[in-house]
C-alpha positions in Angstrom: 0.1 0.2 -0.1 1.9 3.0 -1.3 5.3 1.7 -0.8 7.3 -0.1 2.0 6.1 1.6 4.9 4.1 0.4 7.9 0.5 -0.6 8.0 -1.1 0.1 11.2 -4.3 -1.4 12.1 -6.0 -0.7 15.3 -9.5 -1.6 17.0 -10.6 1.9 18.5 -12.8 -0.3 20.6 -10.0 -1.8 22.3 -9.8 0.3 25.5 -8.8 3.8 26.2 -5.9 3.8 24.0 -7.2 1.3 21.2 -5.6 -2.1 20.6 -3.3 -2.8 17.7 -4.7 -5.5 15.3 -1.7 -5.7 13.0 1.2 -3.5 12.6 3.2 -4.9 9.4 5.6 -4.0 6.7 3.8 -3.5 3.8 4.4 -5.2 0.4 5.9 -2.4 -1.6 3.5 -0.8 -4.2 0.2 -2.7 -2.9 -2.9 -0.8 -3.3 -5.0 -3.5 -1.9 -4.3 -6.0 0.8 -6.6 -8.4 2.6 -6.6 -8.4 6.2 -7.7 -11.6 8.2 -10.1 -11.6 11.1 -10.4 -7.5 11.2 -12.3 -6.0 13.8 -15.6 -4.6 13.0 -14.2 -1.2 13.9 -11.0 -0.6 12.2 -8.7 2.6 12.3 -6.0 2.0 9.4 -3.0 4.3 8.7 -0.3 3.8 6.0 2.8 5.4 6.3 6.1 5.5 3.7 9.4 4.6 4.6 10.3 8.2 6.1 7.2 7.9 8.3 5.0 10.4 6.1 1.5 9.5 6.4 0.2 8.0 2.8 -3.6 7.1 4.1 -5.6 7.1 7.1 -9.2 6.4 7.7 -11.4 4.7 9.9 -14.0 2.0 8.6 -16.8 0.1 10.1 -18.0 -3.3 8.9 -20.9 -2.9 6.5 -22.7 -5.9 5.5 -22.3 -9.6 6.9 -19.2 -10.5 8.3 -16.7 -12.5 6.4 -13.2 -13.9 7.4 -11.5 -11.5 5.3 -11.4 -7.9 4.6 -10.3 -6.2 1.7 -8.6 -2.7 1.9 -8.1 -0.7 -1.0 -6.2 2.8 -1.2 -8.2 5.3 -3.2 -6.6 8.8 -3.8 -5.2 9.2 -0.2 -8.4 7.6 1.3 -9.1 3.9 2.2 -12.4 1.6 1.1 -13.0 -1.4 3.3 -15.1 -4.3 1.8 -15.9 -7.6 3.5 -15.1 -10.5 0.9 -14.9 -14.2 0.4 -11.7 -14.2 -1.8 -12.3 -15.5 -5.4 -9.3 -15.8 -8.2 -9.0 -12.2 -8.4 -7.6 -11.9 -4.9 -4.9 -14.6 -5.5 -1.7 -13.0 -5.2 -2.5 -10.2 -2.6 -1.1 -9.8 0.7 -2.8 -11.2 3.6 -2.4 -9.2 7.2 -2.8 -11.5 10.0 -3.5 -10.4 13.6 -0.1 -9.8 15.3 1.6 -8.3 12.1 2.3 -11.2 9.9 2.0 -10.7 6.2 1.9 -13.7 3.5 0.4 -13.9 0.2 -2.9 -15.6 -0.9 -2.1 -18.7 -3.2 -5.1 -20.8 -3.5 -8.7 -20.7 -2.1 -11.8 -22.3 -1.8 -15.2 -22.4 0.3 -18.6 -24.0 0.4 -21.4 -22.4 -1.8 -23.3 -21.8 1.5 -20.1 -20.4 3.2 -20.2 -23.1 6.0 -16.5 -23.8 5.5 -13.4 -22.2 3.6 -9.6 -23.0 3.2 -7.1 -20.6 2.0 -3.5 -21.4 1.7 -1.1 -18.4 2.3 2.7 -18.3 1.6 4.8 -16.4 4.1 8.7 -15.5 3.2 11.2 -13.2 4.4 14.8 -11.6 3.7 17.6 -10.0 5.1 20.2 -7.7 3.2 18.1 -7.6 0.2 16.3 -4.4 -1.5 12.9 -3.7 0.5 10.9 -4.8 -2.8 12.7 -7.9 -3.2 10.7 -11.3 -3.2 11.4 -15.1 -4.1 11.8 -16.0 -7.3 8.2 -17.3 -8.5 6.4 -15.4 -6.1 3.2 -14.1 -7.5 2.3 -10.9 -5.6 -0.1 -8.6 -6.9 0.8 -4.9 -6.4 
């Protein structure tokens, strides 16, 4: 989301000072990310490497609950949509509570949404450029 900065998701209902849901380094250049188990009320802040705020916003869940929330940057703003991932979401970064970030590789769920299964790949690196990715990784930006 806007470079290799930090994406901070907070639950404003988490006590007097809010509660961090996810603080993660973002995938460089991503304008869309999936957030697993996002709270119903969510405050989002995206910063660049130099700590400049790229986007911020507060969003409430609208519609039915789903296990995954799609967050999209839109001209300095933010759009939130509850989704059941389809093939168009493959390759997107998936943010987990606590700050881990993976890439959605496969997905399936029952038509009645009584069960679901997603495969998420995790990788990391040291001493490489911030936008480096393993060979063959299919990351949407």
